[in-house]
C-alpha positions as CSV (number, residue, x, y, z in Angstrom):
1,M,0.0,0.0,0.0
2,R,1.4,3.4,-0.9
3,K,1.9,6.0,1.8
4,K,-0.6,8.8,2.1
5,R,0.7,12.3,1.6
6,V,-0.1,14.7,4.3
7,A,0.3,18.5,4.4
8,T,-0.2,20.7,7.5
9,V,-0.4,24.5,8.0
10,S,-1.0,27.0,10.8
11,L,-3.0,30.0,9.8
12,A,-4.2,32.6,12.4
13,G,-3.8,30.6,15.5
14,C,-1.2,29.8,18.2
15,F,0.4,26.6,16.7
16,G,-1.0,24.6,19.6
17,C,-2.6,22.1,17.3
18,H,0.7,21.3,15.8
19,M,2.1,20.9,19.3
20,S,-0.6,18.3,19.8
21,L,0.6,16.5,16.7
22,L,3.9,16.2,18.4
23,D,2.1,15.1,21.6
24,M,1.3,11.8,19.8
25,D,4.8,11.0,21.0
26,E,6.2,7.7,19.7
27,R,2.9,7.0,17.8
28,I,4.0,9.6,15.3
29,L,6.6,7.0,14.2
30,E,3.9,4.5,13.8
31,L,1.9,7.0,11.7
32,L,5.0,7.5,9.5
33,Q,4.6,3.9,8.5
34,D,1.5,5.0,6.6
35,V,2.2,8.7,5.7
36,E,4.8,11.0,4.4
37,F,4.6,14.7,5.1
38,D,4.6,17.2,2.2
39,R,4.2,20.9,2.9
40,S,4.4,21.4,6.6
41,P,6.1,23.3,9.3
42,L,7.1,19.9,10.7
43,N,9.5,19.5,7.8
44,D,9.8,23.1,6.8
45,L,8.5,22.6,3.3
46,K,6.7,25.8,2.3
47,K,5.3,24.7,-1.0
48,F,3.5,21.6,-2.2
49,T,5.7,19.1,-4.0
50,R,2.7,17.2,-5.4
51,R,-0.9,16.5,-4.7
52,C,-1.7,15.4,-1.1
53,D,-4.3,13.0,0.2
54,L,-4.9,14.9,3.5
55,G,-4.5,18.5,4.5
56,I,-4.5,19.5,8.2
57,I,-5.4,23.1,8.8
58,E,-5.1,24.9,12.2
59,G,-6.1,28.5,12.6
60,G,-8.6,30.8,10.9
61,C,-8.2,33.5,8.3
62,C,-7.5,37.1,9.4
63,N,-5.4,38.2,6.4
64,E,-5.1,37.7,2.7
65,D,-2.2,35.3,3.1
66,N,-4.3,33.0,5.2
67,V,-7.0,32.9,2.6
68,H,-4.5,32.3,-0.2
69,T,-2.9,29.5,1.8
70,L,-6.2,27.9,2.7
71,R,-7.4,27.9,-0.9
72,D,-4.0,26.5,-2.0
73,F,-4.6,23.6,0.5
74,R,-8.1,23.0,-0.9
75,N,-6.7,22.9,-4.4
76,N,-3.9,20.5,-3.5
77,C,-5.5,18.2,-1.0
78,D,-8.2,15.6,-1.5
79,V,-9.4,15.8,2.1
80,L,-9.2,18.9,4.4
81,V,-9.4,18.6,8.1
82,A,-9.9,21.8,10.2
83,V,-8.2,21.2,13.6
84,G,-9.0,23.2,16.8
85,Q,-11.2,26.1,17.8
86,C,-9.5,28.8,15.7
87,A,-10.0,26.8,12.5
88,I,-13.6,25.8,13.4
89,M,-15.0,28.8,15.3
90,G,-12.3,31.5,15.0
91,G,-10.8,31.0,18.5
92,L,-9.2,34.0,20.2
93,P,-8.5,35.8,16.9
94,V,-12.3,36.1,16.2
95,M,-12.6,38.4,19.3
96,R,-11.6,41.1,16.9
97,N,-15.0,40.7,15.2
98,A,-16.7,42.0,18.3
99,I,-15.3,45.4,17.7
100,M,-18.1,46.6,15.5
101,H,-19.0,50.0,17.0
102,S,-18.2,52.2,14.0
103,D,-18.4,52.3,10.3
104,D,-14.8,51.1,10.1
105,P,-14.4,48.3,12.6
106,L,-11.0,47.2,11.3
107,R,-9.6,50.7,11.8
108,E,-11.2,50.8,15.3
109,C,-9.6,47.5,16.2
110,L,-6.2,48.6,14.9
111,E,-6.4,51.9,16.8
112,E,-7.3,50.0,20.0
113,A,-4.4,47.6,19.5
114,Y,-1.7,50.1,18.4
115,C,-2.7,53.6,19.7
116,S,-5.3,53.9,22.4
117,S,-4.6,50.9,24.6
118,P,-3.2,51.9,28.0
119,R,-0.5,49.2,27.8
120,V,0.9,50.3,24.4
121,Y,3.8,52.7,24.1
122,N,3.4,54.3,20.6
123,P,4.2,58.0,20.8
124,S,3.8,58.4,17.0
125,N,0.3,56.8,17.1
126,Q,1.0,55.1,13.8
127,I,-0.6,51.8,12.9
128,P,1.9,49.5,11.1
129,N,1.4,49.7,7.4
130,D,4.5,48.2,5.8
131,P,3.8,46.9,2.3
132,A,5.4,43.5,3.3
133,L,2.6,43.0,5.9
134,P,-0.4,41.0,4.5
135,L,-3.6,42.9,4.0
136,L,-5.9,42.4,7.0
137,L,-9.4,41.2,6.2
138,D,-12.5,43.0,7.4
139,K,-13.0,40.3,10.1
140,V,-11.7,36.9,11.0
141,Y,-13.2,34.0,9.1
142,T,-13.3,30.4,9.9
143,C,-12.0,27.8,7.5
144,V,-15.4,26.7,6.4
145,D,-16.3,30.3,5.6
146,V,-13.6,30.2,2.9
147,V,-13.4,26.7,1.5
148,K,-15.1,23.3,1.8
149,I,-13.9,21.5,4.9
150,D,-14.3,17.7,5.0
151,Y,-13.7,17.1,8.8
152,Q,-13.5,19.2,11.9
153,I,-11.7,18.2,15.1
154,P,-12.7,20.5,18.0
155,G,-10.5,21.4,21.0
156,C,-8.1,24.1,22.0
157,P,-6.1,22.3,21.2
158,P,-7.4,18.8,20.6
159,S,-5.3,16.2,22.4
160,G,-2.6,14.1,20.8
161,D,-4.9,11.1,21.4
162,V,-7.8,12.7,19.4
163,L,-5.4,13.6,16.6
164,W,-3.9,10.1,16.6
165,A,-7.3,8.4,16.5
166,T,-8.6,10.7,13.7
167,L,-5.5,10.7,11.5
168,S,-4.8,7.0,11.8
169,A,-8.4,6.3,10.8
170,L,-8.3,8.7,7.9
171,V,-5.0,7.4,6.5
172,R,-6.3,3.8,6.7
173,N,-9.6,4.7,5.1
174,E,-11.5,3.5,8.3
175,P,-14.4,5.2,9.9
176,I,-13.6,7.8,12.6
177,D,-14.9,6.5,15.9
178,L,-14.1,8.9,18.7
179,P,-15.7,8.1,22.1
180,Y,-17.6,11.0,23.7
181,D,-15.2,11.3,26.6
182,M,-12.3,11.9,24.1
183,V,-13.9,15.0,22.5
184,K,-15.8,16.6,25.4
185,Y,-14.2,19.6,26.9
186,D,-15.4,20.5,30.4
C-alpha cells in the first residue's frame, strides 16, 4: 500500500494544534509507516511538491495570506481537516470581530491595538502599514467560511490522542470513531 501524503499548516492561531501532533509522542513514528509529510512546518516545506491525500489546517483567516494558503490547500489536498477552535470557530483571533461599533471596525480594532490601549507605548500613534505585511481582512473568518472542509476536530487544542485516533483512521480509510469522553471539553 502506498503511503498517504499529508500536508499541514498553521494560519491565524497559536500553533498549539501542531504541538498536539507532536504530543502523539512515539505514535508519530507508527503514523509515519503510513504517511509522508509534504508541505508542513514539521519538515519546513513551504510549497506543495505534489498532490496530497490529506491537508490539516489549524487557525482561521485574518489576512489575505491566510485565505490564499487555505485555498491552496483546498486545491492541492483531497481531504481537508480543520483542527482546533481557531479553524472551526475563530478561536481567540475572532474576538476582533466583536469590535463593530463604528463604520470602520477594522480601523477601530487597529487603533485600539496600536494607539489607544493603556498598555501600548506608541508616541507616534502610527498603525503598522509596511507593504510587506499581508492585508488584513474586514474580520476573522473560519476555514469553512472560505473553503469546503471535510472534517472538523474540536478542541483548544485537541489532544494528541484525538489527533492520533482521527489521523490513523483517515490514512487507513477507516471510519472515525471517537468516544464521547475523548472529545468533550469541560
